[in-house]
TIBAMAR-692490 format. One record per residue (C-alpha): x, y, z. Coordinates in steps of 0.05 Angstrom, whole numbers, plus 32768, in hexadecimal, padded with zeros to 4 digits. Example, Ala and Ser with C-alpha at 12.3 -4.5 7.8 and 13.67 -1.06 7.14 Angstrom:
2
80F67FA6809C;81117FEB808F;
//
This chain:
589
873B815282D3;87398176828C;8703813A827A;86D3813B82B3;86CA819A82A5;86CA81818256;868C81448265;8672816F8295;867781B58264;86568185822F;861C8168824F;860F81BD8265;860D81CC821A;85EB81978205;85B4819B8239;85A981E4822F;85A581DB81DA;857681A981ED;854581D1820C;854C820881E6;853781D881A8;850081BB81CB;84E4820681D4;84E9820A818C;84C781C98184;849081DC81B4;848F821F818E;84858209814E;846081C58156;841781E38164;83F981D08120;842881948116;8471818E80F2;846B81B180B0;84A281BB8077;84B582008091;84BB81E880D6;84EF81B380D2;850F81E780A3;850E821080E4;852481DE8111;855B81C480E8;857A820A80E8;8570820E812C;859F81D18135;85D981EA8113;85D3822F8141;85C882148182;861581FB818C;863382458182;85FF826181B9;85FC822881E9;864D822481EF;8648827481F6;86198274822C;863C8248825A;868282608251;8668829E8264;8641827E82A1;8685825E82BA;86AB828E82AE;868C82BB82E4;8686828D8315;86D1827F830D;86D982C88311;86B282E38341;86B382A5836F;86F88282836E;873282948393;87688294835D;8746828B8316;8785828182EF;879482408318;8753821F8300;8760823682BB;87A8823782BA;87CA821482EF;880D821682CE;880B826382C7;87EE8272830F;882E82628336;8860828A830C;888682B98331;888583028312;88D2830E831A;88E582C782F5;893082D182E0;892482C4828D;895682988278;8934828A822C;893782BD81F5;88FA82D481CF;88F182E98183;88BB83268182;889183168141;887683568121;8848833980E4;883D837680B8;881E8382806B;881883C3804E;881583ED8097;882C8437809E;8869843280C1;8859846680F0;882F84468111;88588406811F;889684258134;886F844C8169;8850841A8184;888983E18174;88BF841D819A;888B841A81D7;889383D181DC;88DC83D181D7;88E98407820C;88BC83E4823B;88E583A7822D;892883CB8237;891683EB8279;88FE83B5829D;89428398828F;893883598266;893D8382821B;8979834C820B;894A83188219;891F832F81E8;892F8334818B;88FD835C8167;88F3833E811F;88C4836D80F0;88AA833980BF;888E83628083;885C83498045;885183908032;884583987FE2;884583DB7FDD;888783F57FC4;8881843D7FE2;8872841C802C;889F83E38023;88DC841F801A;88BE843E8051;88B584068080;890783FB8073;891E84438082;88F8843980C1;890583F480DF;894F840A80CD;8957844780EC;892684268131;895D83E88129;899B8415812E;8973843B8165;896B84018193;89A483D8817B;89CB83D881BE;898483C981E3;8962839A81BD;896F837C817C;893C838E8148;893D836580F9;8919838680C8;890C8349808D;88D5835C8049;88B4831D8023;88B3832C7FD8;887583037FD7;884A82EE8012;883D82A08006;88158282803B;87FB82C68057;881682D18099;8828828B80B0;88548285807E;887982CF8093;887B82AD80D4;889B826880AD;88CF8289808D;88DB82B380CE;88E6826580E5;8914824F80B4;8941828880B3;893D82988104;8917826F812D;8943823E813E;896E82838165;8937827F819A;8908826081C9;88CC827E81BE;88A582AA8193;887682EB81A6;884B82FF8169;882E833A8161;880283548126;880483958107;87C683B08133;87E58393817E;880483B281B9;881F838E81F5;883B83AF8234;888083948253;886183748284;882D834F8265;886283328233;889B8323826D;886C8300828D;884B82D7824D;889582C58249;88A282B58290;885B82878293;887F825F8252;88C582558275;88A9823582A5;88788208828D;889C81E68252;885D81BB8245;884481F88224;8845820A81E3;881E824781D4;88068273820A;87CF82A581ED;87BC82E98215;877483098217;877F833F81E6;874D838381F4;874983B981C5;877583FA81C2;8747843D81DA;872884598198;870C849A817D;86E284738154;869484728164;868E84298142;86D484178164;86C3843081AD;867E841681AC;868D83C68189;86D183BC81BC;86A483CB81F9;8674839781E7;86AC837481D7;86DB837B820A;869983638240;869083308213;86CE83108219;86D683198262;86AE82DF8280;86AB82B4823D;870082B3823A;87038295827D;86C78267827A;86E58244823B;872E8249824F;870E8219828D;86F581DE825C;872581E58228;875D81E68256;87A381CE8231;877081D281EF;876E821A81F0;8768824F81BA;87A182728191;878D82B8816E;87CE82BF8144;87E482F5816B;87F8831081B2;880A82D081C9;884F82AB81D3;8861826B81AE;8891823781BB;88C08233817E;88DA81F08180;889D81C3817B;887D82008159;88B481FB8116;88B081AB811A;886781A08118;883C81DD8106;884C81E880C5;880181F98097;87E881CB806E;87DF81E08020;879981DE8009;878481CC7FC7;875681FB7FA3;872C81F07F64;875581DD7F27;878981C97F58;879982037F73;87C382117FAE;87A182307FE3;87BC824D8024;87A7824B8067;87858289807C;8773828480B4;87B3826780DB;87AC826F811F;877E823D8140;879A82078112;87DA821C812B;87C5820A8175;87A681C68160;87E681A88137;880E81C8817A;87DF819F81A8;87EA81678184;883A81748189;8826815981D2;8828819F81E4;880181D38210;87CC820B81EB;87B6823B822A;879882798239;87AB82AB8266;876482C9826F;877383118291;877783568275;87BD835B8279;87DD83918248;87CE8369820A;87A7839581D1;879A839F818C;877B83D48163;872B83C6814B;871E83D98104;86F88421810A;86C4841D80DA;868083E880CC;86A483D78089;86EC83CC809D;86D583A380D9;86AB837780A6;86DB83718078;870D834E80AF;86CF832580C1;86D1830D807A;871382F58078;870B82D580B6;86D482AE809D;86F6829F805C;8731827D8091;8709825A80B4;86DE8238808B;871C8213806D;871D81EB80B0;86DB81CE808F;871781A08069;8746819880A8;870B817A80D7;8727813480C7;877A814880DA;8796810580F5;87A780FC8142;878D813B815D;87698145819E;871F8147819D;8725818D81C2;874481A0818C;87148184815B;86E381A28173;870981F18177;870281E3812B;86BD81CE8128;86B3820B814A;86DB823A8123;86B0822280E8;866D822D810E;868182738124;866D828680DE;863F824F80C0;8609825A80F3;85F8829880C8;85D88274808C;85B5825180BE;859E829180E1;858682B1809D;856582708085;8545826B80D3;852682B280D1;851282B48083;84E4826E8095;84C5829880D5;84BA82D380A5;849A829E806E;8471827980A5;845782BA80CC;844A82E38095;842982B18065;83EC82A280A3;83B482C380C1;83B782A780FF;83F782A7811E;83E382758158;83DC823B8128;842082388119;844382568152;84318242819D;8442828A81BA;844B826A81FA;848C824781EE;84A0827D81BF;84A482AA81EA;84CB828A821B;84F6827881E7;850082C281C9;851382D18218;854B8295821B;856582A781DE;857B82F081F2;859682D4822E;85BF829F8210;85DA82D481DB;85E1830B8216;85FE82E88249;864882E58237;8643832F823C;86158336827B;863D830B8299;86778335828E;864B836E82A1;8639835182ED;867C834482F4;8693838A82E5;865A83A98316;866483818353;86A183978359;86B183E98363;86F883EA8350;86E283D482FF;86A284028302;86C98439830F;8700842382DC;86C2842182A4;86A9846082BE;867C845982F1;8637843482F6;8609846082C5;864484728298;8650841D828A;85FB84078294;85E6843A825B;86288426822A;861783DA823F;85C883E4822C;85D6840E81EA;861383D481DD;85DD83A481DD;85B683C481A4;85EB83CD8181;860183868188;85BF83728170;85C6839D8130;8607838B8128;85FB833B8125;85C7833980F0;85F4836480C1;8630833580CC;85F682F780C2;85EA83148078;862F83298068;864B82E7807D;861682C0805B;861682E7801A;866482D5801D;866582918031;8630828C7FEE;866D82A37FD3;869F82767FE6;867D823F7FC9;867B82587F87;86D2826D7F86;86D582B47FAE;871482BD7FC0;872E82EE7FED;877382F8800C;879783258050;87A3836B8031;87BA83A18064;877E83BF808F;87628403809A;877F841B80DA;8769846880E6;872A848380EA;8705849880A9;86BA84AD8099;868E84768071;866E849F8034;86238499802E;862C846F7FE4;865C843F8001;862F84308036;85F3842E8003;861184007FD2;862F83CF8011;85F383CE8030;85B783D07FFE;85AD83858005;85B78386804E;857B83B58050;8556838C8012;8558834D803E;853E83688075;8504838B805E;84EE834B803A;84F983268073;84C4836180A0;84978370806D;846D83288070;8466833480BB;845B838280B8;84248369808D;83FC833980B0;8411833B80F1;844083868103;84368372814D;8477833D814A;84AA83778121;84C3838B8163;84CD83448175;84EA833A8127;851B83798128;853B835C8165;856083318131;8551835480EB;8549839B8102;85A183A180F3;8595839580B2;855B83D080A6;8598840380C5;85DA83ED80A9;85DF84288079;85DD845E80AB;85F6843480E0;863C843080B1;8639847B80AB;8625849E80EB;8655846E8118;8691847F80E2;868284CE80F5;86C284E7811A;86888513813B;866984DC8156;86AF84BC8177;86C284FB8189;8680851381B1;868884C581D7;86CF84C981DA;86BE850F8206;868884FA822E;86B384BC8239;8671848B8222;8686843C820C;86CB844E8237;86F884158246;872184138284;876C842B8263;8739846E8252;8729847B829E;8773846B82B7;87A7846A8285;87DB84348289;8827845D8282;8833842E8247;87FA844A821B;8804848D822A;884E84888203;881F847B81CB;87FF84BC81C9;87B8849981B2;878084D3819A;875284A981C7;877084B98201;878B850881F7;87788545820A;87588532824A;8762851E828D;873984CE8290;874C84C882D5;8730850C82F6;870284F98328;86D5852E830F;868B85178305;8688851E82B4;86458511828E;862A84CB8291;864D84B982CF;863284A18314;8675848A8333;867C84498350;
//
């Protein structure tokens, strides 16, 4: 059945990509196909697969979520029949992987998770390992004191082991390998957490029970959503991200099936095949220097599947959270680290004996970032094409061009729109997002925000990829977690290039064809406002205002789970978000 699904999915993707390409061809061929038209068409070919796949993931995911009697049975049948009270007779290592993080927040989150496991009566089936790669000596000393004290406090209920490496060889993958070499044989599973991860006890136990009942399953990935935040940037970003992931994840699980994703955290792995088959290769850099894999997660999923074990996703929001970056600067920093890691996959596409779908996963991981230069080249070519002719009708057929423009917007926004439709179709879900008016207005603003952010990412990723070609290096480091202001001068330095690129692309259009500027701003507008966007979305006053009127709120803010109350998150403090009183912007369910 999976083969038929994948053939159908590939057919749909190819057909929609071909239709969009034909529209582009019709748009450009009005005066004959020139050299610059060919540049646009070739760039568009590189962009189309990622767009088409996201489009069909969203459609399929929406149909399954709305119309399937049991969506889980459709995409992960082994998980659908596992009893909620299945006795646990396995042992699971809970791995908290950290590097230069302030211990207080780590202890707060970890202790809440340990308390939940202990209260479930299954605490003795877990052993917590705090795996530190911290290089800051002062933070390392604080870690040692904090986690040794936590181990003493919980020693009667859940075991805790703290270990700090002197060298972070292999980055996070090397950190976990060190755990496997020392303690891996003592446990059946490992539940991997990042420093910003948080999971409820029922969510962790559900993953373990599914793995225990499914001996063919090697990795089970939960659907991770953002924790409530007071940062304006984070609130808007993760509101949209949450919508984008709902239908998209369900749809991708439908055709990926046993070759699913692994995101490196908030997931359970089966340790025996992982230790035997998932060790990371070491690449050779310039001059023969060893280069360790940065983005280990998807490669581990590929190797696990090659070993004969399934990699599956649990595609529901189910008590699995992470913290998202608090500012645009921090977000782009994380994004470029992912970019550097994913581009290493270009040297691993010829791995022997991997499944075709797994190979496609690696290709898609590369295309996720390789499409950015294609967008920049295509937009530049369009700017030159339109900005060097007085009669736009001689170079562009506005009939198919208009259809193409609308179609592209539909393809880009469908993952969010399909999830939004799913939310609006159910009264309980509408209420969980604060009501129709609040949700719809936030969706509209988020759509504009995502367009602005996307063009900023295109330039940042393109410049970064160019740097990689000339030997630029990047490594994992500690990340900013707390809200902080982006200084104006820092924003000017960081986003001046974005502004210049945007101005150069739009100026030829403004000079000869100002009527095209609204269309150009859809894909280039973010470049002109990157500096104020970075600064304003970092202001605490803006974030607190959004929190006060409960705009861009996520379900946890309107009906807070008990486990999140234990964390005393600022975004959940000083107001009863479950109050039925009609606040500003609310229209009810």
